[in-house]
C-alpha positions in Angstrom: -11.5 16.6 -19.9 -14.4 14.4 -18.8 -17.3 16.2 -16.9 -17.5 15.4 -13.2 -21.1 14.4 -12.4 -20.6 13.3 -8.8 -18.6 15.6 -6.6 -16.3 14.1 -3.9 -13.2 15.1 -1.9 -11.0 15.3 -5.1 -13.2 18.3 -6.2 -12.9 20.1 -2.9 -10.9 23.4 -2.6 -11.5 24.0 1.1 -10.3 20.9 3.0 -12.0 22.3 6.1 -12.2 18.9 7.6 -8.5 19.1 8.6 -8.3 22.2 10.8 -11.8 23.9 10.7 -10.3 27.1 9.4 -12.5 27.5 6.3 -16.0 26.2 5.5 -17.4 23.0 4.1 -18.6 23.0 0.5 -22.2 22.0 -0.2 -21.2 18.5 -1.3 -18.9 17.8 1.7 -18.8 14.2 2.7 -18.1 15.1 6.4 -21.3 17.1 6.5 -23.4 14.5 4.6 -22.3 11.4 6.6 -24.6 10.3 9.4 -23.4 11.3 12.8 -23.9 7.7 14.0 -21.6 6.4 11.3 -18.9 8.8 12.3 -19.3 8.0 16.0 -19.1 4.3 15.3 -15.7 4.7 13.7 -14.5 6.9 16.5 -15.6 4.3 19.1 -13.6 1.7 17.1 -10.5 3.9 17.2 -11.0 4.5 21.0 -11.4 0.8 21.7 -9.0 -2.0 22.5 -9.3 -3.8 19.2 -6.5 -4.2 16.7 -8.1 -1.4 14.6 -8.0 1.0 17.5 -4.4 0.1 18.3 -3.3 0.6 14.7 -5.1 3.9 14.3 -3.6 5.4 17.5 -0.1 4.0 16.8 -0.2 5.6 13.3 -1.3 8.9 14.7 1.4 8.8 17.4 4.2 8.1 14.9 3.0 11.0 12.7 2.9 13.4 15.6 6.3 12.4 17.1 8.3 12.1 13.9 6.5 14.3 11.3 9.1 15.2 8.6 12.0 13.8 10.7 12.3 10.1 9.8 12.0 8.0 6.6 9.3 5.6 5.9 11.6 2.7 6.7 12.1 4.2 10.2 8.4 4.9 10.5 7.6 1.2 9.9 9.9 0.3 12.8 8.4 2.9 15.0 4.9 1.8 14.1 5.7 -1.9 14.6 6.9 -1.1 18.1 3.8 0.7 19.0 1.5 -2.1 17.9 3.8 -4.6 19.7 4.6 -6.3 16.4 7.8 -8.4 16.5 7.4 -10.8 13.6 7.4 -8.7 10.4 6.5 -10.3 7.1 8.0 -8.9 3.9 6.0 -9.6 0.8 8.5 -8.7 -1.9 8.7 -8.4 -5.6 11.4 -10.5 -7.3 12.8 -7.2 -8.8 13.3 -5.7 -5.3 14.8 -8.7 -3.5 18.0 -6.8 -2.9 16.2 -3.9 -1.3 14.2 -6.4 0.8 17.4 -7.9 2.0 18.5 -4.5 3.2 15.2 -3.9 4.8 15.4 -7.2 6.6 18.7 -6.2 8.1 17.2 -2.9 9.3 14.4 -4.8 11.0 16.9 -7.1 12.7 19.0 -4.2 13.9 15.8 -2.8 15.4 15.3 -6.1 17.4 12.5 -7.3 15.1 12.1 -10.7 13.3 11.7 -10.4 9.6 10.4 -13.2 7.4 10.4 -12.7 3.6 8.3 -14.4 0.9 9.2 -13.7 -2.7 6.4 -13.1 -5.2 7.5 -16.1 -7.4 7.1 -18.5 -4.5 5.6 -21.8 -5.7 7.3 -21.4 -9.1 4.2 -21.8 -11.2 4.5 -21.0 -14.9 2.2 -18.2 -16.1 0.5 -20.5 -18.6 -0.7 -22.7 -15.7 -3.1 -20.0 -14.6 -4.4 -19.2 -18.1 -1.9 -16.5 -19.3 -1.1 -16.8 -23.0 2.6 -17.5 -23.9 2.7 -14.3 -25.9 1.9 -12.3 -22.8 5.0 -13.3 -20.9 7.8 -10.8 -20.6 10.0 -13.4 -22.3 7.9 -15.6 -24.5 9.0 -19.2 -25.0 10.7 -19.5 -21.7 9.6 -20.7 -18.2 8.3 -17.6 -16.4 6.8 -17.9 -13.0 3.6 -16.0 -12.2 3.4 -13.8 -9.2 1.6 -15.6 -6.3 0.4 -13.0 -3.8 -2.2 -15.3 -2.3 0.5 -17.9 -1.5 2.7 -15.1 -0.1 -0.1 -14.2 2.3 -0.8 -17.7 3.3 2.8 -18.5 4.0 3.1 -15.3 6.2 -0.2 -16.3 7.9 1.4 -19.7 8.7 4.3 -17.9 10.2 1.9 -15.8 12.3 3.5 -12.5 11.5 2.2 -9.5 13.4 2.6 -7.0 10.6 3.2 -7.5 6.9 5.1 -5.0 4.6 4.6 -4.9 0.8 7.8 -4.2 -1.2 7.0 -3.5 -4.8 4.2 -6.0 -5.5 2.4 -5.4 -8.9 -0.8 -3.4 -9.2 -3.5 -5.9 -8.4 -1.2 -8.4 -6.8 -0.8 -6.0 -3.9 -4.6 -6.0 -3.5 -4.8 -9.8 -3.5 -2.0 -9.9 -0.9 -3.8 -7.4 1.4 -7.1 -9.3 1.0 -5.6 -12.6 2.1 -3.2 -11.4 4.8 -4.4 -12.0 8.3 -2.0 -9.5 9.8 -2.3 -5.7 9.1 -0.5 -4.7 5.9 1.5 -1.5 5.1 3.5 -0.6 2.1 7.2 0.3 1.9 7.6 0.4 -1.9 5.0 1.0 -4.6 6.2 -0.5 -7.9 6.6 1.9 -10.8 9.3 0.7 -13.2 9.4 4.0 -15.1 9.9 6.3 -12.2 12.2 4.3 -9.9 9.3 3.2 -7.8 8.1 6.7 -7.1 4.7 6.9 -8.9 3.8 10.3 -7.5 6.4 11.7 -9.9 3.9 11.2 -12.7 1.4 13.4 -10.9 4.1 16.1 -10.1 4.9 16.2 -13.9 1.3 15.8 -15.1 1.3 19.1 -17.1 4.8 18.5 -18.6 6.6 15.3 -19.1 3.7 13.1 -18.1 0.9 15.0 -19.8 -0.2 11.9 -21.7 -2.0 10.7 -18.5 -4.8 13.2 -19.5 -5.1 11.8 -23.0 -8.4 10.0 -23.0 -7.6 8.1 -26.2 -4.3 6.9 -24.7 -5.9 5.9 -21.4 -8.8 4.1 -23.0 -6.4 2.1 -25.2 -4.6 0.6 -22.1 
């Protein structure tokens, strides 16, 4: 296992920042950060900006419904509290059926869904510099994912909140970067685990122990 030279929260065994029932380790970020920096974020959360509204709405949903409702329902509850009515769905092609169901849920909640598929624009992968051999099905037309266009189309629709449904690693980052509305995630793509990537961490010492194999990881 690689040596850890810089300690951060993943090396902490106390987690005293949550309830103040233990003590902070010597390397604690909460202790090291300048008080002025902390206070500036607190002022943001207290304020009337979108950031403050989002922060308080998220905390309210957690407090009211902790362990009682699903993430689908949490998104509805969150949307209501930030007064979002137009909900953008940025979906993967492979999860369009699930996105259709989610859109029905949003309509049942009195919200207005607008869905944009990842293949929007229908541009072949070779047009953006991807070799033919790197297609899933070489020799055939294969549209590239277009997260920037997804974001721009949802921006055009003036959505109040955008929800990611299974965008690829990296494409989700591009979508979030270019979205004008706040972005949350309903589904995180993982084709091997039924879109439940934390399973890999739960089974890290058994079925998924290859994730600690440095040679394997460095070959990816």
